[in-house]
N, C-alpha and C positions, 0 to 999 in steps of 0.2 A: 576587443571581443574575440573569444576563442574561435578557432577555425570552424569547429563543428556547428556553431550557431547559424552559419550561413546555409545550412543544408536545405532550408525551406525555400530558398530563393533560386530562381532559374538562372538568370544572368543579371548582374548588378546594373541597375539603370544608370549609375554614375558612369560606367564604362560605355554604355550604349548611347545614352542621351545627354550625359553631362549633368543630369539632375541628381538630387540627393536620393539615396536609397531609403526605403522604409519597409517595415515588417507589414505585409499585407494582411496579417491576422488581426492587426490592431483595431480594425473597424468591426470585427465580428464579436458580438457579445458573448458567444459561447464557443470561442475559437478552438478549444481543446477537448471538446466532447468526443470527437472521433479520433481514430488512430492517426499518428503523425507520419512523417516522411520516411521513417525506417520500418523495417520488420523487426520483430523481437526474437532474439536467441535466448537460450537458457542452458545453463550448465550447473553442475553440483560439485562443490568442493568440500573438503573435510576441515574441520576445526576441532581439535582435541577429540572429544567423544561424540561429536555431533556433526550434522551436515548444514551447509549454507547453500541455499538456492540463489542463483545469480542470473538476473535477466539483463540483457544488454542489446544495444542497437546493431542491426544487421542491414547492410545495403539491399535495396529492393533487387530481387532476382537471385541473390545469394542463398535463398532458401529453396531454390529449385530442386525438386526431387525428394524433398523432406516432407514428412507428415507432421501435422501439428502435435506437439507434445501433450501427453495426458498424464495425470497422476491418479493414484488410487488411495483414497482416504484410509483404507484398511491397512496400508503399509505403516500407519502411525500407531497402530494398536499394540498393546503388550501381548505377549504370546498367549497368556491365559484367556484373555478376552477374545482374541482372534480364534482360538480353538473351539469356542462354543458357537460361533457364527456359522451358519450354513456355508458350505464351500463355494456355492455359486453366487453368494452375495458379495459383490465387489465392483460396484459401478465405477467406471472411469469418469474423470472430469477432464474434458478436452480443452486445452488452453490455446491462446493465440501466439504461442512461441514455438520455435523450432530448435530442437536439442542439438547442441554442438555446431550450429551454423557458424560460419566464419564471422567474426566481429568486424564491424565497419572500421575503416582506418581514418574516419573523420574525427576521431577523438584526440586527446583524452576527454572522456565524458564525466560530468559530475556524479558523485556517489550519493545515492539515497538509501537509507537504511529503513527496513520495514520490520516492525515488531508485532508478532501475532498475539492473540489474546489467551485467556485462561482456558484450559482444556482444548487447546487448538494445536496448530502445526504450521510449519514454515510456508507451505503452499496455500494457505487459507484464502488469500485475496489476489489470486492471479488475474482476475478481471482488471485490477488496478496496476499490479506490478508489470504485466506485459505491456499495458498501455503506456506507462511511463518510459519503458525501454523504447517504444516506438517514437517517443518525443525526445530522445537523445539523452537518457539517463541510464546509468548502471544502477541496478537495484539489488541489494543484498538482504536476504532474509534468513536468519539463523533459527534453528530449533531451540527455543527457550525451554529445554527439557524439564526444568524445575516446575514449570506451570503447564507443561504440555499434556496432551490427551493421555499418553501412556502413564505419566506420573499420577494424574488424577485417578486413573483406573488401577493404581497399585504398583507401578513400576517406576519409581523415582530414580534419577541419576545419582551416581556416587563417584566423585564428589559433586556437590551442588555449587553453582556459581551465582553470584549476585548479578542482576540483570544489566546494570549499567557497565559493570566490569566486562561482562560478556560482549556487550555492544561495542565497547572499545576494542576488544579482541578481534571483532569482525572488521573494524576499520583497519587495524594493523595487518590482518590477514589479506585484505584486499590490496593494501599498499604493496605487500610482498608479491601478490599475484601480478600486479602491474609491472613489477620489475623482474619477474622470473623469465629468463630467456626461453623462448619457444612456447610460452603459455598462450592459451587461447585469448586471454585478455591482456597480454603484454602491451604496455603503452596505451591502453584504452581507458584507464581509470584515473581520475583526478581525486585525490583524497586529502588535499590541503584544506578544502572546505567541504563540509558534508551537510546533509539534511536528514531528518528522521520523521517518519510517520508510523503510527501504530494503532491497532484496534483494541478497544476495551482495556484489559490489563496492559496490552502493548501500548495503548495511548498513555498510560501511566509511565511506562518506560520512556516514551518520547518526551514527556514533560520533564522527567528527571534528567535525561541525557541532554535535553535542550540547553542546559546551562554550560555544557562543554564549550571551550573557547572556539573550536572549529565549526560549530553548528551555526548555520545561517538562518534556519527556520525549523520549527517543530509543528507537527500537524496531528493532533490527537483526533481519532475517529471513535465515536460512541464512548467517550471517556470524559471524566471531569472529577469534581470533588465537592463535598458539602460546603456551605458558606462559612461554617465554623472551623474548617480545616486549617491546619498550620502549614500547608504546602507553600513553598516559596517558588514563584515562577521566575524563569529567566527573562530578562528584558531583551527578548528577541522577537522578531516577527512570528506570529502564530496564526494558525487557522484551525478553528474548532468546528467539527461537523458531526451532527447526530440526527436521529429521527425523533419525532415528537410522540411516538408511542413506544419508545424504548422501555421495556419492562425490567431490564437488568441494571442499567445505569440510568437512573431517572433523568430526563432531559434537564431538569432544574440544576442538576450537578454540573452539566456542561455549560449551562448559561452562567452559573456562579463563577466557574473557572474563566469563561470569556470576560465577564465583568471585572474580575480581578486583573486579568491581563490588560484590560482596557485602561487601568490606572497607570500603566507603565508607559514609557516613551515610545517603545516600538509598536508598530501597527498590529492590532488584533482583529481578526475577522471571525464571524460566526455564520454558519449555514445550518438551518434547521429544516429538515425535509419532512413534509406532511406524510403521516401514515407509514413511516419507515420504522421498523423495529431494530433490535440490537444487532442482528446479523446482516443488516442491509449492506454494510461495507465489507462483505466477504462473499466467497463462492458457495458457502455452506448450504444455503437454502436451495441452490440450483443443482445439488448433487443427488443422483438417484431419481427414480421415476416419480416419487412422491415429494421430493425435496426434503430438506432438513438434515442432510448429511448422515453421519454415522449414528447419531442418537435416534433419528427417525427410523433408520434401517434396523437398528437393534430393537426398537419398539415393535416394528412390523414383524420382526422375527420372534417376538414373544419373550425377549430377554429382559430381566429385571434391571431397571436403570433408576438411580436415585432421583427423586423429584427435583432437587436443585440442579442436577445436570440436565434433566429434561427441559427445564425452563431456560437454562443458559443455551442449550443446543438447538432450541427451536424458536426462540423469540425473534420474530420478524419473518418467519416462514408461514405464519397462519394465513388462511384464505382472506381474512379481512385486512391484512397488511398490504402495503404497496408491493407488488411483485419486485423482487430484488433487481431483476434486469432493467426495470423502469427507473430505478434509482441510480444505477451505475453511471449513465451519462453525466449526471449532475456531479457525482463524486469524482469521476475522472476529470471533468473540466476544472473544477475548483482546485483539486490537489495539483494538477499539472500547472495551472495558471500561477498558483502560489509559489511553486518551485521555480518556474521560469523567472518570475519577478525577483525572488529572493537570491537566486544565483546571478542575477544581472543579465540573463539572456534577453528578457524584455526590460528595456530601460524604464518603462512605465507599466503599471499594472494593466494587463489585458484580460477583460472579462471578469475582473474581481469587483463586481457590483451587482445590484439587483437587476440590471439590464440583461444579465445572462439568462434570465428566465425566458426571454424572447426566443432563444435557441434551444431551450430544454423543456419541451412541452410534455415529456413523459411523466414528470414529477412536479409537484407544487412545493415551493420552498420559500422561506424568508431569509433575508440577508442583512447582516449588520456589520459595521466596522467601527473601530475606535476613532475618535476625532484625530 
């Protein structure tokens, strides 16, 4: 077991009492809903013509004197769109990470890739990426500019990169960062085995990249495909998570994908959250006074937005939907539990069952897994 996995233990009972040690989270049905034993740090690195946001574990106390990092969704806009928004419209989203905090030396830590959705940006799900860092993962999220918000609003990148090729470039870049003398993350990243999760179109990226030989699990969020699709799934452990009122990716598409994955030999799991819309696995509905991110901000400012983008950019933010903050504990728990099990941190699944509902009262959900 890698050295970092012992972080959650105080003193090994084998040394103190002669008894066998055990992970005390194993008895908790929702062991990973709350932040883990680390703080989260964040840094930004360059990859060709775009940026990669990286979250990583920080030892408690090493964030002293630092303020929580914030991002501004307006920074993702093309110049033409930014110019017509009122100058004072730029609400921050404050995250649970500390910029450039010293990385814990408990690593190297497993690498998790995050892929954002259509008309979105690399920071879109910091509620999850910072949480994973607190549980001992390095999380890297690149701007998929080809489907990013700026591209949708008329400023595509040149040249354009295929999503799985770009994802592989991120893995290679993180491997170099791990080896670069004096780098913030030198010696902190394990890239021999990786995992990937992604939201919406990024869930499609996670499905496609899931077939790579070094991927231990893939976790599509609010993603799937029709029953007549010719998508070929990798025979790898998978976790499918969505909301039952998703108006962008109809929940049946996620269920179809899970059922297809269930025919394979690797375990497949499905979490269906009641009253959660498409943007539930993101920060977007929590940005700004009225929620809804940049699309709602633009609407409030009276700017013309295509109806298709309005639907995509607000689904899950409606008053009748589950408040996104109430869905986050469930998403955090299941994604963290899947990753810890897939990487072998937990030798047996912890909290990957319907019993997790006992510790997740904020949301109602159903759980299934393949035999």
